C-alpha positions in Angstrom: -21.5 -46.6 -18.6 -18.5 -48.8 -17.6 -15.1 -47.2 -17.8 -12.2 -49.0 -19.5 -8.8 -47.2 -18.7 -6.5 -46.6 -21.6 -3.3 -48.1 -20.4 -1.1 -47.0 -23.3 -1.7 -43.3 -22.7 -1.1 -43.6 -19.0 2.2 -45.6 -19.5 3.3 -43.1 -22.1 2.7 -40.2 -19.7 4.6 -41.9 -16.8 7.6 -42.7 -19.0 7.8 -39.1 -20.2 7.5 -37.9 -16.6 10.4 -40.3 -15.5 12.6 -39.1 -18.4 11.9 -35.4 -17.6 12.7 -36.0 -13.9 16.1 -37.6 -14.8 17.0 -34.8 -17.2 15.9 -32.1 -14.7 18.0 -33.7 -11.9 21.1 -33.9 -14.1 20.8 -30.4 -15.5 20.0 -29.0 -12.0 23.1 -30.6 -10.5 25.4 -29.3 -13.3 24.0 -25.8 -13.2 24.2 -25.7 -9.4 27.8 -26.8 -9.4 28.6 -24.3 -12.2 27.1 -21.3 -10.5 28.0 -22.2 -6.9 30.5 -19.4 -6.8 27.9 -16.8 -7.7 25.6 -18.3 -5.1 28.3 -17.9 -2.5 28.8 -14.2 -3.5 25.1 -13.6 -3.4 24.7 -15.3 0.0 27.6 -13.3 1.3 26.2 -10.1 0.0 22.8 -10.8 1.6 24.4 -11.6 4.9 26.5 -8.5 4.9 23.5 -6.4 3.8 21.4 -7.8 6.6 24.1 -7.1 9.2 24.6 -3.5 7.8 20.9 -2.9 7.9 20.7 -4.2 11.5 23.6 -1.9 12.5 21.8 1.0 10.8 18.6 0.2 12.6 20.4 0.1 15.9 21.9 3.5 15.1 18.5 5.0 14.2 16.9 3.6 17.4 19.8 5.0 19.5 19.6 8.4 17.8 15.9 8.5 18.4 16.3 7.7 22.1 19.2 10.1 22.5 17.4 12.9 20.6 14.5 12.6 22.9 16.8 12.9 25.9 18.7 15.7 24.3 15.5 17.6 23.7 14.6 17.5 27.3 18.1 18.7 28.2 17.8 21.5 25.6 14.6 22.8 27.3 16.2 22.6 30.7 19.2 24.6 29.5 16.9 27.3 28.2 15.2 27.4 31.6 18.6 27.7 33.3 19.8 30.5 30.9 16.6 32.5 31.5 16.9 32.2 35.3 20.5 33.3 35.2 19.5 36.2 33.0 16.9 37.3 35.5 19.5 37.2 38.3 22.0 39.3 36.2 19.3 41.6 34.7 20.4 44.8 36.6 24.1 44.2 36.5 26.7 45.3 33.9 29.7 43.2 32.9 31.9 45.1 35.3 29.5 44.4 38.2 29.4 40.7 37.6 31.8 38.6 39.8 33.2 35.1 39.5 32.0 34.3 43.0 28.4 35.2 42.0 28.5 33.0 38.9 30.0 30.1 40.9 27.2 30.5 43.5 24.6 30.5 40.8 26.2 27.5 39.1 26.2 25.5 42.4 22.7 26.4 43.2 21.3 25.4 39.8 23.5 22.3 39.5 25.0 23.1 36.1 28.6 22.4 35.1 29.6 26.0 34.3 28.5 29.5 33.3 30.5 31.7 31.0 29.6 35.3 30.0 30.7 36.1 26.4 31.1 39.7 25.2 32.5 41.6 22.2 36.1 42.5 21.9 38.0 43.9 19.0 37.0 41.6 16.1 35.9 38.7 18.3 33.5 37.6 21.0 35.3 35.9 23.9 34.6 34.7 27.4 35.0 37.6 29.9 33.5 36.1 33.0 33.3 32.3 33.8 33.1 29.8 36.6 35.8 27.9 34.8 39.2 29.7 34.6 40.2 28.0 31.4 37.1 29.5 29.6 38.3 33.1 30.2 39.3 34.3 26.8 37.6 31.4 24.9 37.2 32.7 21.4 34.0 32.1 19.3 35.9 33.2 16.2 38.4 30.4 16.7 35.7 27.7 16.8 33.7 29.3 13.9 30.7 30.7 15.8 31.6 34.4 15.5 29.0 35.2 12.8 26.2 33.3 14.6 27.1 35.1 17.8 27.0 38.5 16.1 23.6 37.7 14.6 22.4 36.8 18.1 23.6 40.0 19.6 22.0 42.0 16.8 18.6 40.2 17.3 18.8 38.4 14.0 18.0 34.8 13.2 20.7 32.3 14.3 21.6 29.2 12.3 24.4 26.8 13.3 24.6 23.5 11.4 23.9 20.5 13.7 22.3 22.6 16.5 19.7 20.5 18.4 17.6 23.6 19.5 17.7 27.2 18.3 15.6 30.3 18.4 16.3 34.0 17.8 17.8 34.4 21.3 19.2 30.9 22.0 21.2 28.1 20.4 21.9 24.7 22.0 24.6 22.5 20.5 24.8 18.7 20.4 26.8 16.8 22.9 30.5 17.5 22.1 33.9 17.1 23.7 35.2 20.2 25.6 37.8 22.2 23.6 39.3 23.7 26.8 39.8 20.5 28.7 42.8 19.0 27.0 44.0 16.7 29.8 41.1 14.3 29.6 38.0 14.0 27.3 35.0 15.6 28.9 31.6 15.8 27.1 29.4 18.8 27.6 26.1 20.2 26.4 26.5 23.9 25.5 23.8 26.6 25.2 24.3 30.2 24.2 21.5 32.6 25.3 21.2 36.4 24.6 19.1 38.2 27.1 16.8 40.8 25.5 18.5 44.2 25.4 21.8 43.0 26.7 25.3 43.2 25.1 26.5 39.9 26.3 25.7 36.2 25.8 25.2 33.7 28.6 26.9 30.3 27.9 25.4 27.6 30.2 26.7 24.1 29.9 26.2 20.8 31.7 28.0 17.5 31.7 26.5 15.0 29.3 28.5 12.0 30.3 25.4 10.0 31.1 23.9 10.5 27.7 27.3 9.7 26.1 27.7 6.6 28.2 24.1 5.6 27.2 25.1 5.8 23.5 28.1 3.6 24.2 26.2 1.0 26.2 23.2 0.6 23.9 24.4 2.3 20.8 26.2 1.1 17.7 29.2 -0.3 19.7 26.9 -2.6 21.6 25.2 -3.7 18.3 28.6 -4.4 16.7 29.8 -6.5 19.7 26.5 -8.4 19.7 26.6 -9.1 16.0 30.2 -10.3 16.1 29.5 -12.5 19.0 26.5 -14.1 17.3 28.0 -14.5 13.8 31.5 -16.1 13.6 31.8 -15.2 9.9 32.0 -11.5 10.8 35.7 -10.4 11.0 35.0 -6.8 11.8 32.4 -4.0 11.6 32.8 -0.3 11.7 31.0 3.0 11.2 33.2 5.2 9.1 33.2 8.8 8.0 34.3 8.9 4.3 34.8 12.7 4.2 37.5 12.4 6.9 39.3 9.8 4.8 39.2 12.3 2.0 40.3 15.2 4.2 42.1 13.9 7.4 42.3 17.5 8.8 38.6 17.4 9.6 39.4 15.1 12.5 41.3 17.9 14.3 38.4 20.4 14.5 36.4 20.9 17.7 33.0 21.4 16.2 31.3 19.6 14.7 33.2 16.6 16.0 34.2 14.1 13.3 36.2 10.9 13.3 37.4 8.5 10.7 36.2 5.5 12.7 33.1 6.5 14.7 32.3 3.0 16.0 33.9 -0.4 15.7 37.2 -1.2 14.0 38.9 -0.9 10.6 41.9 -3.2 10.9 41.7 -4.8 7.5 42.3 -1.4 5.8 43.8 -1.3 2.4 44.8 1.3 -0.2 41.8 0.2 -2.3 39.5 0.9 0.7 41.0 4.4 1.2 40.4 5.3 -2.5 36.9 3.8 -2.3 36.0 5.8 0.8 37.3 9.0 -0.8 35.0 8.4 -3.7 32.1 7.6 -1.4 32.6 11.0 0.3 31.6 12.7 -3.0 29.1 10.1 -4.3 27.5 7.8 -1.7 26.5 4.3 -3.0 26.6 0.7 -2.0 30.0 -0.9 -2.8 31.2 -4.4 -2.3 34.6 -6.0 -3.0 36.6 -9.3 -2.4 40.2 -8.9 -1.3 43.1 -11.1 -0.4 44.6 -9.9 2.9 47.0 -11.9 5.0 46.3 -15.1 3.0 42.6 -14.7 3.8 39.8 -14.0 1.3 37.7 -11.2 2.7 34.4 -9.9 1.5 33.9 -6.2 2.2 30.8 -4.1 2.0 30.4 -0.3 2.4 26.8 0.8 2.9 26.1 4.6 3.1 23.7 5.7 5.9 22.5 8.9 7.3 24.8 11.8 8.5 27.3 11.1 5.7 28.4 7.8 7.5 29.2 4.4 6.0 28.6 1.0 7.6 31.7 -1.2 6.9 31.3 -5.0 7.1 34.2 -7.5 6.6 33.2 -11.2 6.3 35.3 -14.4 6.0 34.5 -15.3 2.4 36.0 -18.9 2.5 34.1 -19.8 5.7 30.8 -18.6 4.2 31.3 -20.5 1.0 32.4 -23.9 2.3 29.0 -24.8 3.9 27.2 -23.9 0.7 29.4 -26.3 -1.3 28.8 -29.1 1.1 25.1 -28.4 1.2 25.0 -28.3 -2.7 26.5 -31.8 -2.9 24.1 -33.1 -0.3 21.2 -31.3 -2.0 22.1 -32.9 -5.4 22.2 -36.4 -4.0 19.1 -36.0 -1.9 17.3 -34.3 -4.8 17.9 -37.3 -7.0 16.6 -39.7 -4.4 13.6 -37.5 -3.8 12.9 -37.4 -7.5 12.8 -41.2 -7.7 10.4 -41.3 -4.7 8.4 -38.6 -6.3 8.1 -40.5 -9.5 6.7 -43.6 -7.6 4.2 -41.5 -5.8 3.3 -39.6 -9.0 2.7 -42.8 -10.9 0.2 -44.0 -8.3 -1.4 -40.7 -7.9 -1.9 -39.9 -11.5 -3.2 -43.4 -12.3 -6.1 -42.8 -9.8 -6.6 -39.3 -11.1 -6.7 -40.5 -14.7 -9.4 -43.0 -13.9 -11.6 -40.5 -12.1 -11.1 -38.0 -14.9 -12.3 -40.5 -17.5 -15.5 -41.1 -15.4 -16.2 -37.4 -15.3 -15.5 -37.1 -19.0 -18.0 -39.9 -19.8 -20.6 -38.2 -17.7 -20.0 -34.9 -19.5 -20.4 -36.5 -22.9 -23.7 -38.0 -21.9 -24.8 -34.5 -20.7 -23.7 -33.1 -24.1 -26.2 -35.4 -25.8 -29.0 -34.1 -23.6 -29.2 -37.0 -21.2 -29.8 -35.2 -17.9 -30.0 -38.6 -16.1 -26.2 -39.1 -16.3 -24.3 -39.4 -13.0 -20.7 -40.1 -12.0 -19.6 -42.2 -9.0 -16.1 -40.8 -8.2 -15.3 -41.5 -4.6 -12.2 -39.4 -4.3 -12.1 -37.1 -1.3 -10.2 -34.3 -3.1 -10.9 -31.8 -5.8 -12.1 -34.4 -8.3 -14.6 -35.8 -5.8 -15.9 -32.2 -5.3 -16.0 -31.7 -9.1 -18.0 -35.0 -9.5 -20.5 -34.0 -6.8 -20.8 -30.5 -8.4 -21.4 -32.0 -11.8 -24.1 -34.3 -10.4 -25.7 -31.4 -8.6 -25.6 -29.4 -11.8 -27.2 -32.3 -13.7 -30.0 -32.7 -11.1 -30.5 -28.9 -11.1 -30.8 -28.9 -14.9 -33.2 -31.8 -14.8 -35.5 -30.0 -12.4 -35.1 -26.7 -14.4 -35.9 -28.4 -17.7 -38.8 -30.3 -16.2 -40.3 -27.2 -14.6 -39.7 -25.2 -17.8 -41.5 -28.0 -19.8 -44.5 -27.8 -17.5 -44.6 -24.0 -17.6 -44.4 -24.1 -21.4 -47.4 -26.4 -21.7 -49.3 -24.2 -19.3 -48.3 -21.1 -21.4 -49.4 -22.9 -24.6 -52.8 -23.7 -23.1 -53.3 -20.2 -21.8 -52.2 -18.7 -25.2 -54.8 -20.9 -27.1 -57.6 -19.9 -24.8 -56.5 -16.2 -24.8 -56.3 -16.3 -28.6 -59.8 -17.7 -29.0 -61.2 -15.2 -26.5 -59.4 -12.3 -28.1 -60.8 -13.4 -31.5 -64.3 -13.5 -30.2 -63.9 -10.2 -28.4 -62.6 -8.6 -31.6 -65.8 -9.6 -33.5 -68.0 -8.3 -30.7 -66.1 -5.1 -30.5 -66.6 -4.5 -34.2 -70.3 -5.2 -34.0 -70.6 -2.9 -30.9 -68.6 -0.2 -32.6 -70.7 -0.2 -35.7 -74.0 -0.3 -33.7 -72.9 2.5 -31.3 -71.7 4.6 -34.1 -74.9 4.2 -36.1 -77.0 4.9 -33.0 -75.0 8.0 -32.2 -75.4 9.4 -35.6 -79.2 8.8 -35.6 -79.4 10.5 -32.2 -77.4 13.5 -33.3 -79.5 13.9 -36.5 -82.6 14.0 -34.3 -81.0 16.5 -31.9 -80.0 18.7 -34.8 -83.6 18.5 -36.3 -85.1 19.6 -33.0 -82.5 22.4 -32.6 -83.2 23.7 -36.1 -86.9 23.9 -35.3 -86.2 25.6 -32.0 -83.9 28.1 -33.7 -86.6 29.0 -36.3 -89.2 29.5 -33.5 -86.9 31.7 -31.5 -85.9 33.8 -34.4 -89.5 34.9 -34.7 -89.3 36.2 -31.1 -86.2 38.3 -31.4 -87.8 41.1 -29.4 -87.7 38.8 -26.4 -84.3 39.0 -24.5 -84.6 35.4 -23.2 -85.1 34.1 -26.8 -81.8 35.9 -27.9 -79.9 34.2 -25.0 -81.3 30.8 -25.9 -80.3 31.3 -29.6 -76.7 31.9 -28.4 -76.6 28.6 -26.6 -78.1 26.5 -29.4 -74.8 26.5 -31.3 -72.8 25.4 -28.3 -75.3 22.5 -27.9 -74.6 21.5 -31.5 -70.8 21.5 -30.8 -71.2 19.5 -27.6 -73.3 16.9 -29.4 -70.7 16.5 -32.3 -67.9 16.2 -29.7 -69.8 13.5 -27.8 -70.5 11.6 -31.0 -66.9 11.7 -32.1 -65.6 10.6 -28.7 -67.9 7.6 -28.7 -66.7 6.6 -32.2 -63.0 7.0 -31.2 -63.5 4.9 -28.0 -65.1 2.0 -29.9 -62.3 2.1 -32.5 -59.6 2.2 -29.9 -61.2 -0.7 -28.0 -61.3 -2.7 -31.3 -57.6 -2.0 -32.0 -56.7 -3.1 -28.4 -58.5 -6.4 -28.8 -56.8 -7.0 -32.2 -53.4 -6.4 -30.6 -54.2 -8.8 -27.8 -55.2 -11.4 -30.3 -51.9 -10.9 -32.2 -49.9 -11.2 -28.9 -51.7 -14.3 -27.8 -51.0 -15.9 -31.2 -47.3 -15.0 -30.9 -47.2 -16.5 -27.4 -48.7 -19.7 -28.6 -46.0 -20.0 -31.4 -43.2 -19.3 -28.8 -44.6 -22.0 -26.5 -44.8 -24.5 -29.4 -41.2 -23.7 -30.4 -39.9 -24.1 -26.8 -41.6 -27.5 -26.4 -39.9 -28.6 -29.7 -36.5 -27.5 -28.4 -36.9 -29.4 -25.2 -37.7 -32.6 -26.9 -33.9 -33.2 -27.3 -33.4 -33.6 -23.5 -33.8 -37.0 -21.8 -35.7 -36.5 -18.6 
């Protein structure tokens, strides 16, 4: 069948496509210009969120590394405390000397050892390798209740402790409260030897761990991000509860600061009020503020340990590239749409032709012409579709041909089977009647002979063997009747079976004829 393309439909399609492309380009440009401000805000928000999440990830990785280091230090401090307790096991507080504690400190390589004991209403340092720790009050730093529980053998619980048990508590790295001249960071442990009335305070310098946190921790991440992204004005890790209550920054333990890491130079009254609210209800908050003739985008993202990641971005610098890119995108988009239309016109013209060829083939197949084939030479999906339809047509042709042959064979077999079954039914009826008559004649003769035998045996009742034979005569009669009935039933059943076979062969013959008539509509 020769294909004649319908030019009017194709031209109508292409003209509509061109009109749609023009309308889409105009609307897209207008919408993009109208909502460019929202896009800038969204882009800024995404950038700030990515930076905040990066800083948060750095904090988590640093905390994971430092927690592993701290855990090893905690176990070492417990070992030190137990060894010191063994050395002081047989000595009372009065027998302990500062020289002995100093020698133990130097031998073990710890920063200091302090012995804490009860005084009136407090627990203070009574012996120490550090003179400034004599008289150090646990009540003053808020550990009095925990120390009393430890001395009483009860469970100890101090918020923020990195390691604790019934007889020991190890605190996180913190600045010393007795060294006021310069900040020194220690790792403190408090151990209660079983049965003793004092607590052994062993502490070591944790400067290396603290320095590690400064070198690879959030400060390093903040410096790296600011170096890589010029739009970032400043980044900080803030503690909202300290902004809400500045007096918390003055306490020794747990140590808290307003600005934990980074800077907060673009601080405003709005930010202070916002951080005060975040202390009670943590949530992600963003704002755009005018500070020093600069439009600044700010984000406050709550993270773990009641902290907030603060990001300040140059809003104008982030927005200007987007505006330039939008204009370039509109112009290039229009040019691209024109080029797309040219390619689309050529592409769809070829597709339209191939589709019409396949449609013509499908219409021939609808009429039952299984010889129809399409000659689409396209190497894409339409070519695959054409090949698949051709394969389907060939497969249907073979299937219908094979089915036609099998139907003819089935029809022949059904005719022969019907004739044979009809002949067998007649023979079965004749045989049934003959066998039934013969069986009845035989049983009548058997019953006649049995009756004569019974009369003869009744005359010899005095003979015991005759009495036994009389008892078996009735059983012989029942056996003969049963055999006769079985023979009759078998012949009847056989006749019914042959009749059923005859009916089924007749039905098979009708089905074969019907199938052949249905297949006459196909062109093979």
